[in-house]
KOLMI-489333 format. One record per residue (C-alpha): chain; x, y, z; residue number from 0. Coordinates in nm, 4 decimals. Example, Ala and Ser with C-alpha at 12.3 -4.5 7.8 and 13.67 -1.06 7.14 Angstrom:
! residues 2
PT  chain         x         y         z    n
PT      A    1.2300   -0.4500    0.7800    0
PT      A    1.3670   -0.1060    0.7140    1
! end
This chain:
! residues 353
PT  chain         x         y         z    n
PT      A   -2.6316   10.6133    7.8870    0
PT      A   -2.9888   10.5299    7.8132    1
PT      A   -2.9128   10.5368    7.4415    2
PT      A   -2.6300   10.2901    7.4811    3
PT      A   -2.8438   10.0562    7.6853    4
PT      A   -3.1132   10.0726    7.4217    5
PT      A   -2.8674    9.9704    7.1439    6
PT      A   -2.7419    9.6754    7.3472    7
PT      A   -3.0962    9.5574    7.4037    8
PT      A   -3.1633    9.5699    7.0289    9
PT      A   -2.8502    9.3707    6.9525   10
PT      A   -2.9405    9.1069    7.2098   11
PT      A   -3.2825    9.0637    7.0537   12
PT      A   -3.1307    9.0321    6.7090   13
PT      A   -2.8828    8.7676    6.8263   14
PT      A   -3.1622    8.5843    7.0042   15
PT      A   -3.3759    8.5961    6.6885   16
PT      A   -3.0895    8.4747    6.4686   17
PT      A   -3.0150    8.1926    6.7142   18
PT      A   -3.3808    8.0964    6.7212   19
PT      A   -3.3994    8.0912    6.3415   20
PT      A   -3.0833    7.8778    6.3260   21
PT      A   -3.2161    7.6325    6.5811   22
PT      A   -3.5477    7.6074    6.3978   23
PT      A   -3.3698    7.5523    6.0655   24
PT      A   -3.1541    7.2776    6.2127   25
PT      A   -3.4568    7.1199    6.3757   26
PT      A   -3.6505    7.1291    6.0500   27
PT      A   -3.3630    6.9703    5.8544   28
PT      A   -3.3143    6.7072    6.1208   29
PT      A   -3.6865    6.6344    6.1134   30
PT      A   -3.6907    6.6027    5.7343   31
PT      A   -3.3833    6.3800    5.7455   32
PT      A   -3.5443    6.1605    6.0094   33
PT      A   -3.8660    6.1313    5.8098   34
PT      A   -3.6703    6.0437    5.4931   35
PT      A   -3.4765    5.7751    5.6773   36
PT      A   -3.7934    5.6298    5.8261   37
PT      A   -3.9551    5.6227    5.4775   38
PT      A   -3.6556    5.4534    5.3174   39
PT      A   -3.6360    5.1913    5.5914   40
PT      A   -4.0102    5.1309    5.5796   41
PT      A   -4.0019    5.0911    5.1994   42
PT      A   -3.7077    4.8497    5.2225   43
PT      A   -3.8776    4.6206    5.4675   44
PT      A   -4.2206    4.6538    5.3102   45
PT      A   -4.1016    4.4863    4.9727   46
PT      A   -4.2269    4.1237    4.9652   47
PT      A   -3.9656    3.8530    4.9229   48
PT      A   -3.9569    3.6724    4.5870   49
PT      A   -4.0702    3.3131    4.6023   50
PT      A   -3.8046    3.0790    4.4523   51
PT      A   -3.9261    2.8900    4.1428   52
PT      A   -4.0374    2.5348    4.1936   53
PT      A   -3.8870    2.2884    3.9482   54
PT      A   -4.1275    2.0235    3.8292   55
PT      A   -4.0682    1.7418    3.5815   56
PT      A   -4.2815    1.7729    3.2749   57
PT      A   -4.4281    1.4364    3.1856   58
PT      A   -4.3294    1.3015    2.8453   59
PT      A   -4.5829    1.3485    2.5802   60
PT      A   -4.7951    1.0416    2.5503   61
PT      A   -4.8853    0.9094    2.2083   62
PT      A   -5.2494    0.9027    2.1226   63
PT      A   -5.4384    0.6120    2.2649   64
PT      A   -5.4915    0.4488    1.9250   65
PT      A   -5.1241    0.4756    1.8288   66
PT      A   -5.0173    0.3383    2.1665   67
PT      A   -5.2539    0.0440    2.1281   68
PT      A   -5.1184   -0.0312    1.7803   69
PT      A   -4.7604   -0.0195    1.9100   70
PT      A   -4.8411   -0.2613    2.1907   71
PT      A   -5.0150   -0.4972    1.9517   72
PT      A   -4.7180   -0.4911    1.7113   73
PT      A   -4.4755   -0.5676    1.9944   74
PT      A   -4.6920   -0.8522    2.1145   75
PT      A   -4.7123   -0.9904    1.7625   76
PT      A   -4.3346   -0.9783    1.7152   77
PT      A   -4.2686   -1.1469    2.0482   78
PT      A   -4.5336   -1.4110    2.0090   79
PT      A   -4.4283   -1.7645    1.9384   80
PT      A   -4.4850   -1.9086    1.5969   81
PT      A   -4.8190   -2.0757    1.5620   82
PT      A   -4.9236   -2.3514    1.3373   83
PT      A   -5.1065   -2.2389    1.0287   84
PT      A   -5.3437   -2.5338    1.0714   85
PT      A   -5.6546   -2.4796    1.2736   86
PT      A   -5.8168   -2.7473    1.4823   87
PT      A   -6.1229   -2.8856    1.3123   88
PT      A   -6.3884   -3.1368    1.3994   89
PT      A   -6.4393   -3.4070    1.1381   90
PT      A   -6.7179   -3.6548    1.1026   91
PT      A   -6.7166   -3.9824    0.9126   92
PT      A   -7.0936   -3.9912    0.8754   93
PT      A   -7.2451   -3.9389    0.5330   94
PT      A   -7.3575   -3.5834    0.4809   95
PT      A   -7.7159   -3.5202    0.3727   96
PT      A   -7.6071   -3.2236    0.1680   97
PT      A   -7.5360   -3.3125   -0.1957   98
PT      A   -7.1840   -3.2234   -0.3116   99
PT      A   -7.1111   -3.1022   -0.6661  100
PT      A   -6.9402   -3.3362   -0.9103  101
PT      A   -6.5670   -3.2935   -0.9509  102
PT      A   -6.4627   -3.1493   -1.2867  103
PT      A   -6.2863   -3.3806   -1.5281  104
PT      A   -5.9082   -3.3353   -1.5236  105
PT      A   -5.6670   -3.4145   -1.8063  106
PT      A   -5.4573   -3.7239   -1.7517  107
PT      A   -5.0816   -3.7273   -1.7903  108
PT      A   -4.8763   -4.0377   -1.8421  109
PT      A   -4.5673   -4.0388   -1.6168  110
PT      A   -4.2377   -4.0730   -1.8005  111
PT      A   -4.0959   -4.4188   -1.7980  112
PT      A   -3.7391   -4.4745   -1.6845  113
PT      A   -3.5415   -4.7874   -1.7349  114
PT      A   -3.2778   -4.8960   -1.4883  115
PT      A   -3.0047   -4.8183   -1.7414  116
PT      A   -3.1390   -4.4669   -1.7896  117
PT      A   -3.1461   -4.4103   -1.4143  118
PT      A   -2.7899   -4.5327   -1.3770  119
PT      A   -2.6737   -4.3113   -1.6622  120
PT      A   -2.8475   -4.0069   -1.5095  121
PT      A   -2.6885   -4.0766   -1.1714  122
PT      A   -2.3423   -4.1090   -1.3242  123
PT      A   -2.3880   -3.7845   -1.5178  124
PT      A   -2.4877   -3.5935   -1.2038  125
PT      A   -2.2027   -3.7453   -1.0056  126
PT      A   -1.9569   -3.6486   -1.2781  127
PT      A   -2.0880   -3.2921   -1.2756  128
PT      A   -2.0557   -3.2643   -0.8968  129
PT      A   -1.7058   -3.4045   -0.8992  130
PT      A   -1.5841   -3.1841   -1.1842  131
PT      A   -1.3896   -2.9711   -0.9343  132
PT      A   -1.1935   -3.2623   -0.7975  133
PT      A   -0.9032   -3.2188   -1.0425  134
PT      A   -0.7402   -3.4406   -1.2997  135
PT      A   -0.3949   -3.5875   -1.2538  136
PT      A   -0.1717   -3.4019   -1.0073  137
PT      A   -0.1378   -3.0604   -1.1635  138
PT      A   -0.4980   -2.9375   -1.1621  139
PT      A   -0.6616   -2.7684   -0.8634  140
PT      A   -0.9960   -2.8825   -0.7321  141
PT      A   -1.3097   -2.7079   -0.6137  142
PT      A   -1.3898   -2.5285   -0.2899  143
PT      A   -1.3357   -2.6846    0.0496  144
PT      A   -1.6089   -2.5655    0.2869  145
PT      A   -1.4732   -2.2138    0.3270  146
PT      A   -1.1139   -2.3273    0.3884  147
PT      A   -0.9901   -2.2064    0.0514  148
PT      A   -0.9629   -2.3718   -0.2856  149
PT      A   -0.8612   -2.7333   -0.3080  150
PT      A   -0.5330   -2.7551   -0.4998  151
PT      A   -0.3275   -3.0499   -0.6117  152
PT      A    0.0299   -2.9959   -0.7260  153
PT      A    0.2935   -3.2579   -0.8050  154
PT      A    0.1074   -3.5228   -0.6116  155
PT      A    0.0345   -3.3039   -0.3042  156
PT      A   -0.3190   -3.1958   -0.2203  157
PT      A   -0.4189   -2.9190    0.0178  158
PT      A   -0.6620   -2.6328    0.0684  159
PT      A   -0.5227   -2.2846    0.0206  160
PT      A   -0.6359   -1.9244    0.0125  161
PT      A   -0.2846   -1.7758   -0.0071  162
PT      A   -0.0391   -2.0048   -0.1851  163
PT      A    0.3244   -1.9510   -0.2899  164
PT      A    0.5282   -2.1841   -0.5103  165
PT      A    0.9082   -2.1689   -0.4731  166
PT      A    1.1176   -2.3305   -0.7483  167
PT      A    1.4856   -2.4137   -0.7034  168
PT      A    1.6154   -2.3647   -1.0605  169
PT      A    1.9799   -2.4530   -0.9952  170
PT      A    2.1637   -2.6876   -1.2333  171
PT      A    2.1631   -2.9744   -0.9829  172
PT      A    1.7846   -2.9580   -0.9544  173
PT      A    1.7395   -2.9377   -1.3315  174
PT      A    1.9592   -3.2463   -1.3762  175
PT      A    1.7864   -3.4432   -1.0994  176
PT      A    1.4425   -3.3515   -1.2387  177
PT      A    1.5374   -3.4858   -1.5809  178
PT      A    1.6613   -3.8119   -1.4272  179
PT      A    1.3326   -3.8455   -1.2366  180
PT      A    1.1347   -3.8167   -1.5600  181
PT      A    1.0060   -3.4724   -1.4652  182
PT      A    1.2186   -3.2147   -1.6482  183
PT      A    1.1813   -2.8479   -1.5691  184
PT      A    0.9647   -2.8005   -1.8793  185
PT      A    0.7121   -3.0460   -1.7432  186
PT      A    0.7191   -2.8839   -1.3988  187
PT      A    0.6394   -2.5585   -1.5799  188
PT      A    0.3454   -2.7273   -1.7541  189
PT      A    0.2087   -2.8626   -1.4280  190
PT      A    0.2453   -2.5165   -1.2706  191
PT      A    0.0530   -2.3718   -1.5638  192
PT      A   -0.2256   -2.6248   -1.5047  193
PT      A   -0.2380   -2.5319   -1.1378  194
PT      A   -0.2598   -2.1587   -1.2117  195
PT      A   -0.5383   -2.2168   -1.4646  196
PT      A   -0.7432   -2.4128   -1.2084  197
PT      A   -0.7040   -2.1810   -0.9068  198
PT      A   -1.0301   -2.0735   -0.7440  199
PT      A   -1.1463   -1.7146   -0.7538  200
PT      A   -1.1004   -1.6800   -0.3758  201
PT      A   -0.7324   -1.7764   -0.3907  202
PT      A   -0.4290   -1.5481   -0.3991  203
PT      A   -0.1054   -1.6849   -0.5403  204
PT      A    0.2621   -1.6088   -0.5917  205
PT      A    0.5488   -1.7654   -0.7870  206
PT      A    0.9184   -1.7511   -0.6920  207
PT      A    1.2254   -1.9039   -0.8569  208
PT      A    1.5554   -1.9034   -0.6719  209
PT      A    1.9148   -2.0190   -0.6718  210
PT      A    2.1555   -1.7780   -0.5084  211
PT      A    1.9474   -1.4896   -0.6409  212
PT      A    1.5689   -1.5010   -0.6515  213
PT      A    1.2798   -1.3364   -0.8373  214
PT      A    0.9064   -1.3070   -0.7761  215
PT      A    0.6457   -1.3144   -1.0490  216
PT      A    0.4963   -1.0193   -0.8586  217
PT      A    0.6130   -0.8750   -0.5253  218
PT      A    0.2695   -0.9410   -0.3714  219
PT      A    0.0110   -1.2179   -0.3774  220
PT      A   -0.2355   -1.1635   -0.6596  221
PT      A   -0.6042   -1.2585   -0.6652  222
PT      A   -0.6808   -1.5395   -0.9050  223
PT      A   -0.8520   -1.3297   -1.1701  224
PT      A   -0.8482   -1.4204   -1.5380  225
PT      A   -0.6051   -1.1397   -1.6208  226
PT      A   -0.3660   -1.2319   -1.3370  227
PT      A   -0.3695   -1.5986   -1.4328  228
PT      A   -0.2962   -1.5062   -1.7946  229
PT      A   -0.0063   -1.2842   -1.6865  230
PT      A    0.1328   -1.5608   -1.4621  231
PT      A    0.1188   -1.8157   -1.7445  232
PT      A    0.2963   -1.5714   -1.9744  233
PT      A    0.5658   -1.5241   -1.7053  234
PT      A    0.6083   -1.9008   -1.6735  235
PT      A    0.6578   -1.9471   -2.0479  236
PT      A    0.8893   -1.6454   -2.0741  237
PT      A    1.1007   -1.6376   -1.7582  238
PT      A    1.0749   -1.9800   -1.5937  239
PT      A    1.4302   -2.1158   -1.5841  240
PT      A    1.4780   -2.4594   -1.7393  241
PT      A    1.8554   -2.4542   -1.8010  242
PT      A    1.9790   -2.4149   -1.4439  243
PT      A    2.0175   -2.0334   -1.4413  244
PT      A    1.7885   -1.7343   -1.4101  245
PT      A    1.7105   -1.5985   -1.7592  246
PT      A    1.8188   -1.2530   -1.8704  247
PT      A    1.5689   -0.9723   -1.8443  248
PT      A    1.3886   -1.1414   -1.5544  249
PT      A    1.1752   -0.8782   -1.3767  250
PT      A    1.1572   -0.8348   -0.9978  251
PT      A    1.4924   -1.0066   -0.9488  252
PT      A    1.6890   -0.9626   -0.6260  253
PT      A    2.0599   -0.9863   -0.7002  254
PT      A    2.3717   -0.9896   -0.4843  255
PT      A    2.3455   -1.3609   -0.3995  256
PT      A    2.1166   -1.3195   -0.0949  257
PT      A    2.0623   -1.6969   -0.0711  258
PT      A    1.7652   -1.9208    0.0059  259
PT      A    1.6934   -1.7990    0.3604  260
PT      A    1.6493   -1.4394    0.2426  261
PT      A    1.4089   -1.5592   -0.0270  262
PT      A    1.2191   -1.7620    0.2326  263
PT      A    1.1840   -1.4561    0.4571  264
PT      A    1.0512   -1.2557    0.1606  265
PT      A    0.7922   -1.5272    0.0982  266
PT      A    0.6726   -1.5280    0.4597  267
PT      A    0.6294   -1.1507    0.4532  268
PT      A    0.3391   -1.2191    0.2157  269
PT      A    0.1667   -1.4196    0.4951  270
PT      A    0.0870   -1.7321    0.2907  271
PT      A   -0.1121   -2.0229    0.4288  272
PT      A    0.0545   -2.2779    0.1970  273
PT      A    0.4107   -2.2832    0.0624  274
PT      A    0.5464   -2.5355   -0.1890  275
PT      A    0.9249   -2.5703   -0.2153  276
PT      A    1.0592   -2.7728   -0.5076  277
PT      A    1.4310   -2.8394   -0.4506  278
PT      A    1.7022   -3.1003   -0.4038  279
PT      A    1.7525   -2.9895   -0.0431  280
PT      A    2.0919   -2.8273   -0.1112  281
PT      A    1.9931   -2.4631   -0.0638  282
PT      A    2.2831   -2.2211   -0.0960  283
PT      A    2.3751   -1.9620    0.1622  284
PT      A    2.4554   -1.6961   -0.0975  285
PT      A    2.6499   -1.3732   -0.0464  286
PT      A    2.9381   -1.5065   -0.2536  287
PT      A    2.9844   -1.8092   -0.0276  288
PT      A    2.9503   -2.1392   -0.2081  289
PT      A    2.8166   -2.3430    0.0847  290
PT      A    2.5016   -2.5386    0.1524  291
PT      A    2.2836   -2.4200    0.4404  292
PT      A    2.2646   -2.6829    0.7174  293
PT      A    1.9174   -2.8241    0.7769  294
PT      A    1.9171   -2.7166    1.1477  295
PT      A    1.9733   -2.3559    1.0406  296
PT      A    1.6831   -2.3789    0.7955  297
PT      A    1.4700   -2.5279    1.0730  298
PT      A    1.5544   -2.2433    1.3124  299
PT      A    1.4769   -1.9820    1.0488  300
PT      A    1.1486   -2.1498    0.9533  301
PT      A    1.0441   -2.1757    1.3200  302
PT      A    1.1091   -1.8036    1.3652  303
PT      A    0.9142   -1.7161    1.0511  304
PT      A    0.6231   -1.9381    1.1527  305
PT      A    0.6078   -1.7655    1.4912  306
PT      A    0.5715   -1.4285    1.3158  307
PT      A    0.2617   -1.5402    1.1232  308
PT      A   -0.0987   -1.4971    1.2410  309
PT      A   -0.1561   -1.8582    1.1289  310
PT      A    0.1234   -2.1088    1.0713  311
PT      A    0.1712   -2.1808    0.7020  312
PT      A    0.1667   -2.5342    0.5674  313
PT      A    0.5070   -2.5997    0.4120  314
PT      A    0.5236   -2.8752    0.1500  315
PT      A    0.8675   -2.9856    0.0319  316
PT      A    0.8788   -3.1664   -0.3017  317
PT      A    1.2194   -3.3333   -0.3194  318
PT      A    1.4080   -3.3689   -0.6477  319
PT      A    1.7035   -3.6082   -0.6205  320
PT      A    1.7368   -3.5511   -0.2454  321
PT      A    2.0049   -3.7462   -0.0568  322
PT      A    1.8517   -4.0010    0.1849  323
PT      A    2.0041   -3.8361    0.4936  324
PT      A    1.8853   -3.4927    0.3792  325
PT      A    1.5406   -3.6364    0.3084  326
PT      A    1.5200   -3.7737    0.6627  327
PT      A    1.6265   -3.4387    0.8091  328
PT      A    1.3713   -3.2528    0.5952  329
PT      A    1.0918   -3.4804    0.7134  330
PT      A    1.1858   -3.4107    1.0762  331
PT      A    1.2047   -3.0397    0.9988  332
PT      A    0.8548   -3.0341    0.8499  333
PT      A    0.7157   -3.2410    1.1354  334
PT      A    0.8248   -2.9745    1.3852  335
PT      A    0.7935   -2.6482    1.1926  336
PT      A    0.6018   -2.7314    0.8746  337
PT      A    0.2639   -2.6187    1.0043  338
PT      A    0.0999   -2.9439    0.8962  339
PT      A    0.2888   -2.9692    0.5669  340
PT      A    0.4640   -3.2786    0.4381  341
PT      A    0.7517   -3.4130    0.2327  342
PT      A    0.7141   -3.5935   -0.0995  343
PT      A    0.9571   -3.7056   -0.3658  344
PT      A    0.9068   -3.5886   -0.7217  345
PT      A    0.9881   -3.9317   -0.8634  346
PT      A    0.6883   -4.0780   -0.6789  347
PT      A    0.4381   -3.8423   -0.8411  348
PT      A    0.2114   -3.9980   -1.1066  349
PT      A    0.2217   -3.8642   -1.4586  350
PT      A   -0.0444   -3.6289   -1.5853  351
PT      A   -0.3174   -3.7974   -1.7809  352
! end
């Protein structure tokens, strides 16, 4: 029995020792864990907070003092008012005691002598030179007109134009009436040639002949260059109708009998500032219908076309054998929708000198 009791005592001591070792191990681990936690927390709170950056405006670099002074002086000079180049001086009328040197001898020149006749002749020569752009007769264009285009004079009508179109009614009735008025179609062609030759360099021009069909010299307004004027004169002497019908081989012709109003619309698409219409006032409707367009219909169409323009065109109607009632209606038409244009009769135009 004593042996058994001794074994139990040994086992109890062993269990007690193992329990003690376990408790000590747990205590040591808990202690180390506590110390580690305290160190981590202390390190976390011991880190100083970062100070946010302070934004400051950097002053602009200043130019050197000398350069800044020069800049200010230049600005003051530019803004200063104009000063007289004469300086104030003090003058005295008393005789100076200081001797002045003798003036050097200068060569003498005899002024030219002018008689009254010579002066008059010189004045007339200068006046003739200045007026050389005024035109001769009624077919030659004049000089410039203060920026308002070239001064032109055609068949007794004068105007200023930068974009001019001439429309010729070449029907048989017009050709016959022109001959009776002493202005046959050949002479109208000559006067048109004179006008083209005298156009200013700042002018654009166009030529149109019409009956039921119509044809442009060119489909656009051409600048008045030497080559364009030469080509226009060649067109006039080759394709300008004088026998009451459009010639064969005429370029840029619009067929199908479109009539006068269609030709007029084509002209206004070019945005002219001056339009000359030479006709007897009996413009045909076209499209196979042999009827004259009533003047009120022409007036309505012209009013619509004028409203579509940036600047109303001046419409000049040169009548050839126009009936008195038609002439009166045309004058009223131009007064309301002519843009400042006028009516004139071909028979009243003076002959070219």
